[in-house]
All heavy atoms as TSV, in Angstrom:
chain	resi	resn	atom	element	x	y	z
A	1	MET	N	N	0.838	-1.185	0.000
A	1	MET	CA	C	0.000	0.000	0.000
A	1	MET	C	C	0.878	1.243	0.000
A	1	MET	O	O	1.946	1.250	0.591
A	1	MET	CB	C	-0.898	0.030	1.230
A	1	MET	CG	C	-2.049	-0.946	1.161
A	1	MET	SD	S	-3.368	-0.622	2.344
A	1	MET	CE	C	-2.568	-0.919	3.887
A	2	ASN	N	N	0.383	2.290	-0.636
A	2	ASN	CA	C	1.131	3.532	-0.657
A	2	ASN	C	C	0.702	4.448	0.502
A	2	ASN	O	O	-0.229	4.131	1.246
A	2	ASN	CB	C	0.971	4.244	-2.007
A	2	ASN	CG	C	-0.472	4.562	-2.323
A	2	ASN	OD1	O	-1.304	4.601	-1.445
A	2	ASN	ND2	N	-0.753	4.784	-3.577
A	3	LYS	N	N	1.401	5.562	0.656
A	3	LYS	CA	C	1.134	6.468	1.779
A	3	LYS	C	C	-0.276	7.027	1.738
A	3	LYS	O	O	-0.905	7.215	2.774
A	3	LYS	CB	C	2.140	7.620	1.776
A	3	LYS	CG	C	3.515	7.213	2.177
A	3	LYS	CD	C	4.430	8.417	2.184
A	3	LYS	CE	C	5.846	8.009	2.501
A	3	LYS	NZ	N	6.753	9.151	2.503
A	4	PHE	N	N	-0.768	7.306	0.543
A	4	PHE	CA	C	-2.112	7.861	0.414
A	4	PHE	C	C	-3.162	6.887	0.953
A	4	PHE	O	O	-4.044	7.268	1.722
A	4	PHE	CB	C	-2.388	8.187	-1.059
A	4	PHE	CG	C	-3.701	8.850	-1.303
A	4	PHE	CD1	C	-3.884	10.181	-0.987
A	4	PHE	CD2	C	-4.753	8.151	-1.864
A	4	PHE	CE1	C	-5.091	10.803	-1.209
A	4	PHE	CE2	C	-5.965	8.754	-2.095
A	4	PHE	CZ	C	-6.133	10.095	-1.771
A	5	THR	N	N	-3.035	5.632	0.573
A	5	THR	CA	C	-3.984	4.614	1.036
A	5	THR	C	C	-3.881	4.401	2.532
A	5	THR	O	O	-4.905	4.302	3.225
A	5	THR	CB	C	-3.725	3.287	0.299
A	5	THR	OG1	O	-3.742	3.518	-1.101
A	5	THR	CG2	C	-4.759	2.251	0.665
A	6	ILE	N	N	-2.674	4.353	3.039
A	6	ILE	CA	C	-2.476	4.191	4.486
A	6	ILE	C	C	-3.086	5.361	5.242
A	6	ILE	O	O	-3.763	5.175	6.261
A	6	ILE	CB	C	-0.979	4.030	4.807
A	6	ILE	CG1	C	-0.460	2.719	4.227
A	6	ILE	CG2	C	-0.729	4.095	6.302
A	6	ILE	CD1	C	1.046	2.582	4.259
A	7	ALA	N	N	-2.875	6.568	4.733
A	7	ALA	CA	C	-3.438	7.748	5.390
A	7	ALA	C	C	-4.962	7.694	5.398
A	7	ALA	O	O	-5.595	8.027	6.406
A	7	ALA	CB	C	-2.952	9.016	4.702
A	8	LEU	N	N	-5.567	7.282	4.293
A	8	LEU	CA	C	-7.029	7.185	4.250
A	8	LEU	C	C	-7.558	6.149	5.240
A	8	LEU	O	O	-8.578	6.373	5.909
A	8	LEU	CB	C	-7.493	6.849	2.837
A	8	LEU	CG	C	-7.374	7.962	1.814
A	8	LEU	CD1	C	-7.816	7.463	0.443
A	8	LEU	CD2	C	-8.184	9.167	2.220
A	9	VAL	N	N	-6.868	5.030	5.352
A	9	VAL	CA	C	-7.274	3.994	6.315
A	9	VAL	C	C	-7.149	4.528	7.737
A	9	VAL	O	O	-8.049	4.348	8.562
A	9	VAL	CB	C	-6.444	2.707	6.117
A	9	VAL	CG1	C	-6.661	1.731	7.251
A	9	VAL	CG2	C	-6.775	2.061	4.788
A	10	LEU	N	N	-6.051	5.202	8.027
A	10	LEU	CA	C	-5.865	5.755	9.374
A	10	LEU	C	C	-6.906	6.817	9.696
A	10	LEU	O	O	-7.390	6.889	10.828
A	10	LEU	CB	C	-4.455	6.334	9.512
A	10	LEU	CG	C	-3.320	5.308	9.531
A	10	LEU	CD1	C	-1.969	6.011	9.533
A	10	LEU	CD2	C	-3.452	4.379	10.719
A	11	ILE	N	N	-7.260	7.643	8.721
A	11	ILE	CA	C	-8.304	8.650	8.941
A	11	ILE	C	C	-9.633	7.975	9.250
A	11	ILE	O	O	-10.356	8.376	10.164
A	11	ILE	CB	C	-8.417	9.583	7.722
A	11	ILE	CG1	C	-7.206	10.511	7.663
A	11	ILE	CG2	C	-9.704	10.402	7.773
A	11	ILE	CD1	C	-7.105	11.308	6.388
A	12	SER	N	N	-9.960	6.931	8.505
A	12	SER	CA	C	-11.241	6.260	8.732
A	12	SER	C	C	-11.278	5.497	10.054
A	12	SER	O	O	-12.357	5.305	10.623
A	12	SER	CB	C	-11.548	5.315	7.576
A	12	SER	OG	O	-10.626	4.247	7.556
A	13	LEU	N	N	-10.120	5.094	10.572
A	13	LEU	CA	C	-10.080	4.338	11.826
A	13	LEU	C	C	-9.875	5.210	13.067
A	13	LEU	O	O	-9.948	4.703	14.177
A	13	LEU	CB	C	-8.968	3.289	11.764
A	13	LEU	CG	C	-9.159	2.180	10.735
A	13	LEU	CD1	C	-7.930	1.277	10.712
A	13	LEU	CD2	C	-10.416	1.389	11.019
A	14	SER	N	N	-9.608	6.486	12.871
A	14	SER	CA	C	-9.317	7.339	14.030
A	14	SER	C	C	-10.600	7.666	14.790
A	14	SER	O	O	-11.633	7.969	14.203
A	14	SER	CB	C	-8.614	8.610	13.585
A	14	SER	OG	O	-9.435	9.349	12.725
A	15	HIS	N	N	-10.492	7.583	16.113
A	15	HIS	CA	C	-11.643	7.843	16.973
A	15	HIS	C	C	-11.400	8.994	17.933
A	15	HIS	O	O	-12.271	9.317	18.732
A	15	HIS	CB	C	-11.996	6.595	17.784
A	15	HIS	CG	C	-12.467	5.463	16.933
A	15	HIS	ND1	N	-13.687	5.456	16.301
A	15	HIS	CD2	C	-11.865	4.310	16.574
A	15	HIS	CE1	C	-13.825	4.346	15.617
A	15	HIS	NE2	N	-12.721	3.624	15.764
A	16	GLU	N	N	-10.237	9.562	17.877
A	16	GLU	CA	C	-9.935	10.689	18.751
A	16	GLU	C	C	-9.114	11.707	17.981
A	16	GLU	O	O	-8.608	11.438	16.894
A	16	GLU	CB	C	-9.198	10.234	20.010
A	16	GLU	CG	C	-7.930	9.478	19.723
A	16	GLU	CD	C	-7.301	8.930	20.986
A	16	GLU	OE1	O	-8.045	8.488	21.892
A	16	GLU	OE2	O	-6.082	8.974	21.079
A	17	PHE	N	N	-9.006	12.883	18.555
A	17	PHE	CA	C	-8.381	14.009	17.869
A	17	PHE	C	C	-6.935	13.728	17.471
A	17	PHE	O	O	-6.534	14.006	16.345
A	17	PHE	CB	C	-8.447	15.256	18.757
A	17	PHE	CG	C	-7.693	16.417	18.190
A	17	PHE	CD1	C	-8.195	17.123	17.114
A	17	PHE	CD2	C	-6.465	16.788	18.713
A	17	PHE	CE1	C	-7.504	18.190	16.570
A	17	PHE	CE2	C	-5.764	17.853	18.187
A	17	PHE	CZ	C	-6.285	18.548	17.113
A	18	TRP	N	N	-6.123	13.198	18.381
A	18	TRP	CA	C	-4.694	13.049	18.114
A	18	TRP	C	C	-4.407	12.017	17.029
A	18	TRP	O	O	-3.504	12.196	16.222
A	18	TRP	CB	C	-3.934	12.734	19.403
A	18	TRP	CG	C	-4.012	13.881	20.357
A	18	TRP	CD1	C	-4.700	13.916	21.538
A	18	TRP	CD2	C	-3.436	15.178	20.195
A	18	TRP	NE1	N	-4.583	15.151	22.121
A	18	TRP	CE2	C	-3.808	15.948	21.320
A	18	TRP	CE3	C	-2.651	15.774	19.222
A	18	TRP	CZ2	C	-3.412	17.271	21.485
A	18	TRP	CZ3	C	-2.255	17.099	19.389
A	18	TRP	CH2	C	-2.640	17.821	20.504
A	19	SER	N	N	-5.177	10.950	16.992
A	19	SER	CA	C	-4.967	9.973	15.918
A	19	SER	C	C	-5.423	10.542	14.569
A	19	SER	O	O	-4.783	10.292	13.541
A	19	SER	CB	C	-5.682	8.665	16.226
A	19	SER	OG	O	-7.062	8.870	16.367
A	20	LEU	N	N	-6.490	11.341	14.582
A	20	LEU	CA	C	-6.932	11.999	13.357
A	20	LEU	C	C	-5.898	13.019	12.896
A	20	LEU	O	O	-5.597	13.113	11.704
A	20	LEU	CB	C	-8.284	12.675	13.565
A	20	LEU	CG	C	-8.852	13.435	12.365
A	20	LEU	CD1	C	-9.072	12.493	11.194
A	20	LEU	CD2	C	-10.127	14.145	12.750
A	21	LEU	N	N	-5.343	13.765	13.819
A	21	LEU	CA	C	-4.316	14.744	13.477
A	21	LEU	C	C	-3.091	14.068	12.852
A	21	LEU	O	O	-2.575	14.519	11.831
A	21	LEU	CB	C	-3.905	15.537	14.715
A	21	LEU	CG	C	-2.838	16.599	14.504
A	21	LEU	CD1	C	-3.347	17.693	13.584
A	21	LEU	CD2	C	-2.408	17.182	15.833
A	22	ALA	N	N	-2.642	12.975	13.436
A	22	ALA	CA	C	-1.492	12.250	12.885
A	22	ALA	C	C	-1.800	11.718	11.484
A	22	ALA	O	O	-0.951	11.790	10.583
A	22	ALA	CB	C	-1.107	11.109	13.814
A	23	ALA	N	N	-3.000	11.208	11.288
A	23	ALA	CA	C	-3.379	10.698	9.970
A	23	ALA	C	C	-3.456	11.827	8.944
A	23	ALA	O	O	-3.036	11.658	7.793
A	23	ALA	CB	C	-4.721	9.972	10.057
A	24	MET	N	N	-3.954	12.986	9.349
A	24	MET	CA	C	-4.032	14.120	8.432
A	24	MET	C	C	-2.646	14.664	8.090
A	24	MET	O	O	-2.419	15.109	6.967
A	24	MET	CB	C	-4.912	15.228	9.026
A	24	MET	CG	C	-6.372	14.848	9.140
A	24	MET	SD	S	-7.141	14.448	7.565
A	24	MET	CE	C	-7.403	16.074	6.923
A	25	VAL	N	N	-1.724	14.614	9.042
A	25	VAL	CA	C	-0.345	15.032	8.768
A	25	VAL	C	C	0.268	14.113	7.724
A	25	VAL	O	O	0.987	14.560	6.823
A	25	VAL	CB	C	0.485	15.059	10.077
A	25	VAL	CG1	C	1.965	15.148	9.788
A	25	VAL	CG2	C	0.036	16.215	10.952
A	26	LEU	N	N	-0.017	12.836	7.787
A	26	LEU	CA	C	0.458	11.895	6.784
A	26	LEU	C	C	-0.269	12.089	5.455
A	26	LEU	O	O	0.326	11.987	4.381
A	26	LEU	CB	C	0.261	10.455	7.276
A	26	LEU	CG	C	0.682	9.339	6.334
A	26	LEU	CD1	C	2.187	9.398	6.074
A	26	LEU	CD2	C	0.290	8.004	6.903
A	27	PHE	N	N	-1.548	12.407	5.517
A	27	PHE	CA	C	-2.369	12.551	4.318
A	27	PHE	C	C	-1.973	13.764	3.483
A	27	PHE	O	O	-1.988	13.712	2.255
A	27	PHE	CB	C	-3.848	12.663	4.722
A	27	PHE	CG	C	-4.788	12.834	3.576
A	27	PHE	CD1	C	-5.103	11.752	2.761
A	27	PHE	CD2	C	-5.374	14.051	3.320
A	27	PHE	CE1	C	-5.982	11.901	1.709
A	27	PHE	CE2	C	-6.258	14.207	2.264
A	27	PHE	CZ	C	-6.560	13.131	1.456
A	28	TYR	N	N	-1.598	14.868	4.139
A	28	TYR	CA	C	-1.344	16.123	3.422
A	28	TYR	C	C	-0.276	15.985	2.334
A	28	TYR	O	O	-0.547	16.289	1.176
A	28	TYR	CB	C	-0.993	17.225	4.421
A	28	TYR	CG	C	-0.676	18.540	3.778
A	28	TYR	CD1	C	-1.685	19.301	3.199
A	28	TYR	CD2	C	0.624	19.007	3.715
A	28	TYR	CE1	C	-1.413	20.497	2.592
A	28	TYR	CE2	C	0.915	20.209	3.101
A	28	TYR	CZ	C	-0.109	20.954	2.544
A	28	TYR	OH	O	0.179	22.133	1.940
A	29	PRO	N	N	0.936	15.521	2.615
A	29	PRO	CA	C	1.924	15.410	1.526
A	29	PRO	C	C	1.599	14.283	0.544
A	29	PRO	O	O	1.961	14.356	-0.633
A	29	PRO	CB	C	3.243	15.151	2.244
A	29	PRO	CG	C	2.890	14.646	3.580
A	29	PRO	CD	C	1.536	15.203	3.906
A	30	ALA	N	N	0.915	13.258	1.009
A	30	ALA	CA	C	0.589	12.148	0.116
A	30	ALA	C	C	-0.430	12.566	-0.935
A	30	ALA	O	O	-0.386	12.108	-2.074
A	30	ALA	CB	C	0.050	10.965	0.928
A	31	SER	N	N	-1.354	13.444	-0.583
A	31	SER	CA	C	-2.372	13.874	-1.543
A	31	SER	C	C	-1.856	14.986	-2.446
A	31	SER	O	O	-2.429	15.231	-3.502
A	31	SER	CB	C	-3.625	14.337	-0.813
A	31	SER	OG	O	-3.342	15.472	-0.016
A	32	GLY	N	N	-0.786	15.660	-2.072
A	32	GLY	CA	C	-0.252	16.744	-2.889
A	32	GLY	C	C	0.249	16.288	-4.243
A	32	GLY	O	O	0.206	17.040	-5.213
A	33	ALA	N	N	0.708	15.067	-4.340
A	33	ALA	CA	C	1.193	14.560	-5.622
A	33	ALA	C	C	0.071	14.489	-6.644
A	33	ALA	O	O	0.290	14.715	-7.839
A	33	ALA	CB	C	1.811	13.184	-5.431
A	34	PHE	N	N	-1.139	14.201	-6.203
A	34	PHE	CA	C	-2.266	14.104	-7.125
A	34	PHE	C	C	-2.649	15.464	-7.690
A	34	PHE	O	O	-3.124	15.551	-8.813
A	34	PHE	CB	C	-3.471	13.452	-6.447
A	34	PHE	CG	C	-3.244	12.010	-6.123
A	34	PHE	CD1	C	-3.211	11.584	-4.811
A	34	PHE	CD2	C	-3.045	11.078	-7.125
A	34	PHE	CE1	C	-2.989	10.255	-4.509
A	34	PHE	CE2	C	-2.821	9.748	-6.833
A	34	PHE	CZ	C	-2.797	9.332	-5.517
A	35	VAL	N	N	-2.453	16.514	-6.911
A	35	VAL	CA	C	-2.784	17.853	-7.393
A	35	VAL	C	C	-1.890	18.216	-8.566
A	35	VAL	O	O	-2.369	18.670	-9.606
A	35	VAL	CB	C	-2.662	18.892	-6.255
A	35	VAL	CG1	C	-2.801	20.303	-6.787
A	35	VAL	CG2	C	-3.693	18.620	-5.180
A	36	SER	N	N	-0.597	18.019	-8.432
A	36	SER	CA	C	0.327	18.339	-9.526
A	36	SER	C	C	0.036	17.506	-10.764
A	36	SER	O	O	0.055	18.015	-11.889
A	36	SER	CB	C	1.763	18.107	-9.075
A	36	SER	OG	O	2.069	18.938	-7.991
A	37	LEU	N	N	-0.230	16.244	-10.565
A	37	LEU	CA	C	-0.532	15.364	-11.696
A	37	LEU	C	C	-1.831	15.786	-12.379
A	37	LEU	O	O	-1.917	15.820	-13.602
A	37	LEU	CB	C	-0.627	13.914	-11.215
A	37	LEU	CG	C	-0.903	12.860	-12.269
A	37	LEU	CD1	C	0.216	12.842	-13.304
A	37	LEU	CD2	C	-1.033	11.495	-11.614
A	38	SER	N	N	-2.832	16.152	-11.591
A	38	SER	CA	C	-4.110	16.585	-12.157
A	38	SER	C	C	-3.958	17.882	-12.936
A	38	SER	O	O	-4.523	18.039	-14.023
A	38	SER	CB	C	-5.142	16.781	-11.049
A	38	SER	OG	O	-5.357	15.581	-10.367
A	39	GLN	N	N	-3.188	18.823	-12.391
A	39	GLN	CA	C	-2.971	20.087	-13.095
A	39	GLN	C	C	-2.200	19.865	-14.391
A	39	GLN	O	O	-2.517	20.472	-15.413
A	39	GLN	CB	C	-2.240	21.082	-12.204
A	39	GLN	CG	C	-3.113	21.682	-11.143
A	39	GLN	CD	C	-2.353	22.646	-10.255
A	39	GLN	OE1	O	-1.141	22.635	-10.182
A	39	GLN	NE2	N	-3.093	23.494	-9.565
A	40	ALA	N	N	-1.198	19.021	-14.369
A	40	ALA	CA	C	-0.418	18.743	-15.584
A	40	ALA	C	C	-1.291	18.092	-16.650
A	40	ALA	O	O	-1.185	18.421	-17.840
A	40	ALA	CB	C	0.766	17.853	-15.246
A	41	THR	N	N	-2.158	17.193	-16.239
A	41	THR	CA	C	-3.066	16.548	-17.192
A	41	THR	C	C	-4.033	17.558	-17.780
A	41	THR	O	O	-4.282	17.573	-18.987
A	41	THR	CB	C	-3.843	15.413	-16.497
A	41	THR	OG1	O	-2.915	14.490	-15.955
A	41	THR	CG2	C	-4.774	14.717	-17.468
A	42	LEU	N	N	-4.566	18.422	-16.931
A	42	LEU	CA	C	-5.500	19.445	-17.396
A	42	LEU	C	C	-4.827	20.376	-18.395
A	42	LEU	O	O	-5.409	20.720	-19.428
A	42	LEU	CB	C	-6.025	20.250	-16.201
A	42	LEU	CG	C	-7.043	21.341	-16.483
A	42	LEU	CD1	C	-8.312	20.727	-17.056
A	42	LEU	CD2	C	-7.356	22.106	-15.216
A	43	MET	N	N	-3.597	20.771	-18.132
A	43	MET	CA	C	-2.869	21.654	-19.052
A	43	MET	C	C	-2.519	20.938	-20.350
A	43	MET	O	O	-2.540	21.528	-21.420
A	43	MET	CB	C	-1.583	22.180	-18.412
A	43	MET	CG	C	-1.790	23.062	-17.212
A	43	MET	SD	S	-2.831	24.475	-17.550
A	43	MET	CE	C	-4.273	24.064	-16.599
A	44	GLY	N	N	-2.212	19.648	-20.270
A	44	GLY	CA	C	-1.861	18.883	-21.465
A	44	GLY	C	C	-3.040	18.635	-22.390
A	44	GLY	O	O	-2.871	18.522	-23.601
A	45	LEU	N	N	-4.231	18.553	-21.835
A	45	LEU	CA	C	-5.411	18.283	-22.656
A	45	LEU	C	C	-5.798	19.471	-23.525
A	45	LEU	O	O	-6.282	19.291	-24.643
A	45	LEU	CB	C	-6.588	17.884	-21.767
A	45	LEU	CG	C	-6.484	16.515	-21.100
A	45	LEU	CD1	C	-7.648	16.303	-20.143
A	45	LEU	CD2	C	-6.438	15.415	-22.133
A	46	GLN	N	N	-5.616	20.674	-22.998
A	46	GLN	CA	C	-5.972	21.886	-23.741
A	46	GLN	C	C	-4.841	22.908	-23.598
A	46	GLN	O	O	-4.941	23.848	-22.816
A	46	GLN	CB	C	-7.277	22.474	-23.222
A	46	GLN	CG	C	-8.466	21.572	-23.424
A	46	GLN	CD	C	-9.727	22.155	-22.826
A	46	GLN	OE1	O	-9.681	22.843	-21.814
A	46	GLN	NE2	N	-10.846	21.884	-23.463
A	47	PRO	N	N	-3.780	22.764	-24.371
A	47	PRO	CA	C	-2.617	23.633	-24.191
A	47	PRO	C	C	-2.873	25.102	-24.506
A	47	PRO	O	O	-2.153	25.966	-24.019
A	47	PRO	CB	C	-1.567	23.036	-25.125
A	47	PRO	CG	C	-2.268	22.111	-26.018
A	47	PRO	CD	C	-3.567	21.750	-25.384
A	48	THR	N	N	-3.885	25.406	-25.284
A	48	THR	CA	C	-4.155	26.806	-25.623
A	48	THR	C	C	-5.004	27.523	-24.574
A	48	THR	O	O	-5.221	28.723	-24.682
A	48	THR	CB	C	-4.870	26.901	-26.980
A	48	THR	OG1	O	-6.097	26.172	-26.902
A	48	THR	CG2	C	-3.997	26.320	-28.082
A	49	ARG	N	N	-5.485	26.788	-23.572
A	49	ARG	CA	C	-6.377	27.388	-22.569
A	49	ARG	C	C	-5.803	27.291	-21.164
A	49	ARG	O	O	-6.545	27.083	-20.207
A	49	ARG	CB	C	-7.736	26.694	-22.630
A	49	ARG	CG	C	-8.419	26.878	-23.964
A	49	ARG	CD	C	-9.791	26.334	-23.910
A	49	ARG	NE	N	-10.455	26.876	-22.740
A	49	ARG	CZ	C	-11.733	27.168	-22.679
A	49	ARG	NH1	N	-12.482	26.978	-23.718
A	49	ARG	NH2	N	-12.268	27.627	-21.579
A	50	HIS	N	N	-4.500	27.477	-21.000
A	50	HIS	CA	C	-3.871	27.367	-19.686
A	50	HIS	C	C	-4.495	28.316	-18.672
A	50	HIS	O	O	-4.826	27.913	-17.555
A	50	HIS	CB	C	-2.372	27.640	-19.777
A	50	HIS	CG	C	-1.606	26.505	-20.352
A	50	HIS	ND1	N	-0.259	26.574	-20.568
A	50	HIS	CD2	C	-1.970	25.275	-20.759
A	50	HIS	CE1	C	0.172	25.439	-21.088
A	50	HIS	NE2	N	-0.854	24.641	-21.223
A	51	GLU	N	N	-4.639	29.579	-19.038
A	51	GLU	CA	C	-5.155	30.570	-18.089
A	51	GLU	C	C	-6.578	30.258	-17.651
A	51	GLU	O	O	-6.905	30.321	-16.470
A	51	GLU	CB	C	-5.089	31.984	-18.696
A	51	GLU	CG	C	-3.680	32.494	-18.900
A	51	GLU	CD	C	-3.039	31.981	-20.174
A	51	GLU	OE1	O	-3.748	31.384	-21.019
A	51	GLU	OE2	O	-1.810	32.150	-20.318
A	52	GLN	N	N	-7.432	29.908	-18.611
A	52	GLN	CA	C	-8.824	29.598	-18.273
A	52	GLN	C	C	-8.913	28.351	-17.391
A	52	GLN	O	O	-9.695	28.313	-16.439
A	52	GLN	CB	C	-9.663	29.380	-19.546
A	52	GLN	CG	C	-9.869	30.617	-20.362
A	52	GLN	CD	C	-8.792	30.811	-21.410
A	52	GLN	OE1	O	-7.789	30.100	-21.436
A	52	GLN	NE2	N	-8.981	31.779	-22.290
A	53	ASN	N	N	-8.114	27.346	-17.707
A	53	ASN	CA	C	-8.152	26.117	-16.915
A	53	ASN	C	C	-7.618	26.330	-15.510
A	53	ASN	O	O	-8.156	25.769	-14.548
A	53	ASN	CB	C	-7.381	24.999	-17.623
A	53	ASN	CG	C	-8.134	24.468	-18.817
A	53	ASN	OD1	O	-9.347	24.526	-18.873
A	53	ASN	ND2	N	-7.414	23.951	-19.790
A	54	MET	N	N	-6.571	27.126	-15.358
A	54	MET	CA	C	-6.053	27.400	-14.016
A	54	MET	C	C	-7.038	28.241	-13.213
A	54	MET	O	O	-7.193	28.051	-12.002
A	54	MET	CB	C	-4.688	28.088	-14.088
A	54	MET	CG	C	-3.575	27.143	-14.497
A	54	MET	SD	S	-3.464	25.645	-13.487
A	54	MET	CE	C	-3.009	26.301	-11.905
A	55	ALA	N	N	-7.718	29.174	-13.867
A	55	ALA	CA	C	-8.747	29.957	-13.180
A	55	ALA	C	C	-9.889	29.040	-12.731
A	55	ALA	O	O	-10.401	29.164	-11.613
A	55	ALA	CB	C	-9.276	31.058	-14.090
A	56	ARG	N	N	-10.273	28.106	-13.588
A	56	ARG	CA	C	-11.322	27.144	-13.230
A	56	ARG	C	C	-10.868	26.274	-12.062
A	56	ARG	O	O	-11.631	26.009	-11.136
A	56	ARG	CB	C	-11.648	26.269	-14.446
A	56	ARG	CG	C	-12.807	25.328	-14.197
A	56	ARG	CD	C	-13.100	24.428	-15.389
A	56	ARG	NE	N	-13.185	25.172	-16.621
A	56	ARG	CZ	C	-12.640	24.766	-17.768
A	56	ARG	NH1	N	-11.973	23.630	-17.826
A	56	ARG	NH2	N	-12.766	25.474	-18.854
A	57	TRP	N	N	-9.612	25.835	-12.092
A	57	TRP	CA	C	-9.059	25.019	-11.013
A	57	TRP	C	C	-9.105	25.793	-9.692
A	57	TRP	O	O	-9.537	25.278	-8.667
A	57	TRP	CB	C	-7.628	24.624	-11.360
A	57	TRP	CG	C	-6.983	23.738	-10.350
A	57	TRP	CD1	C	-6.381	24.130	-9.191
A	57	TRP	CD2	C	-6.903	22.320	-10.379
A	57	TRP	NE1	N	-5.918	23.041	-8.510
A	57	TRP	CE2	C	-6.223	21.924	-9.220
A	57	TRP	CE3	C	-7.330	21.366	-11.285
A	57	TRP	CZ2	C	-5.965	20.596	-8.944
A	57	TRP	CZ3	C	-7.066	20.053	-10.996
A	57	TRP	CH2	C	-6.390	19.672	-9.839
A	58	ALA	N	N	-8.636	27.032	-9.718
A	58	ALA	CA	C	-8.620	27.856	-8.503
A	58	ALA	C	C	-10.032	28.085	-7.980
A	58	ALA	O	O	-10.269	28.049	-6.765
A	58	ALA	CB	C	-7.930	29.185	-8.780
A	59	TRP	N	N	-10.977	28.324	-8.869
A	59	TRP	CA	C	-12.362	28.544	-8.460
A	59	TRP	C	C	-12.927	27.301	-7.772
A	59	TRP	O	O	-13.591	27.401	-6.743
A	59	TRP	CB	C	-13.205	28.909	-9.676
A	59	TRP	CG	C	-14.649	29.108	-9.349
A	59	TRP	CD1	C	-15.661	28.252	-9.593
A	59	TRP	CD2	C	-15.222	30.230	-8.682
A	59	TRP	NE1	N	-16.831	28.760	-9.134
A	59	TRP	CE2	C	-16.594	29.976	-8.567
A	59	TRP	CE3	C	-14.706	31.403	-8.168
A	59	TRP	CZ2	C	-17.463	30.867	-7.966
A	59	TRP	CZ3	C	-15.578	32.296	-7.574
A	59	TRP	CH2	C	-16.928	32.028	-7.476
A	60	ARG	N	N	-12.637	26.143	-8.314
A	60	ARG	CA	C	-13.154	24.901	-7.709
A	60	ARG	C	C	-12.522	24.639	-6.350
A	60	ARG	O	O	-13.186	24.169	-5.432
A	60	ARG	CB	C	-12.932	23.722	-8.648
A	60	ARG	CG	C	-13.859	23.775	-9.829
A	60	ARG	CD	C	-13.711	22.591	-10.725
A	60	ARG	NE	N	-14.632	22.717	-11.851
A	60	ARG	CZ	C	-14.526	22.049	-12.957
A	60	ARG	NH1	N	-13.540	21.188	-13.113
A	60	ARG	NH2	N	-15.388	22.214	-13.926
A	61	VAL	N	N	-11.246	24.918	-6.228
A	61	VAL	CA	C	-10.573	24.729	-4.931
A	61	VAL	C	C	-11.173	25.682	-3.903
A	61	VAL	O	O	-11.480	25.278	-2.772
A	61	VAL	CB	C	-9.050	24.937	-5.068
A	61	VAL	CG1	C	-8.403	25.043	-3.714
A	61	VAL	CG2	C	-8.446	23.799	-5.868
A	62	LEU	N	N	-11.361	26.940	-4.280
A	62	LEU	CA	C	-11.929	27.914	-3.341
A	62	LEU	C	C	-13.372	27.566	-2.974
A	62	LEU	O	O	-13.771	27.709	-1.821
A	62	LEU	CB	C	-11.857	29.316	-3.937
A	62	LEU	CG	C	-10.471	29.912	-4.014
A	62	LEU	CD1	C	-10.503	31.237	-4.760
A	62	LEU	CD2	C	-9.873	30.086	-2.630
A	63	SER	N	N	-14.146	27.106	-3.945
A	63	SER	CA	C	-15.537	26.759	-3.643
A	63	SER	C	C	-15.600	25.498	-2.772
A	63	SER	O	O	-16.483	25.354	-1.931
A	63	SER	CB	C	-16.344	26.570	-4.912
A	63	SER	OG	O	-15.858	25.491	-5.665
A	64	ALA	N	N	-14.656	24.582	-2.940
A	64	ALA	CA	C	-14.619	23.388	-2.086
A	64	ALA	C	C	-14.244	23.753	-0.658
A	64	ALA	O	O	-14.708	23.143	0.302
A	64	ALA	CB	C	-13.627	22.372	-2.642
A	65	MET	N	N	-13.393	24.761	-0.507
A	65	MET	CA	C	-12.998	25.198	0.835
A	65	MET	C	C	-14.147	25.882	1.551
A	65	MET	O	O	-14.211	25.872	2.779
A	65	MET	CB	C	-11.798	26.141	0.736
A	65	MET	CG	C	-10.528	25.428	0.323
A	65	MET	SD	S	-9.153	26.525	-0.040
A	65	MET	CE	C	-8.993	27.445	1.471
A	66	GLN	N	N	-15.072	26.475	0.808
A	66	GLN	CA	C	-16.216	27.164	1.393
A	66	GLN	C	C	-17.265	26.203	1.928
A	66	GLN	O	O	-17.990	26.507	2.832
A	66	GLN	CB	C	-16.869	28.100	0.363
A	66	GLN	CG	C	-15.977	29.215	-0.090
A	66	GLN	CD	C	-15.709	30.210	1.015
A	66	GLN	OE1	O	-16.563	30.469	1.846
A	66	GLN	NE2	N	-14.518	30.780	1.020
A	67	SER	N	N	-17.353	25.013	1.331
A	67	SER	CA	C	-18.394	24.070	1.759
A	67	SER	C	C	-17.978	23.202	2.887
A	67	SER	O	O	-17.017	23.198	3.462
A	67	SER	CB	C	-18.845	23.183	0.643
A	67	SER	OG	O	-18.036	23.067	-0.424
């Protein structure tokens, strides 16, 4: 299993604050790799629309943080 999967399992099994905090600390860098890969894929699919796609990406991230 990779770090991302282990972090998700630990998050789902945590029953108290400190175990959840430790799992989230592990989860944060493990999930960051997917963001870069997703952005690179998005830019590769439509190379002429980099600015629009990055604006769309930022809007979705901000709207997800609001909910």
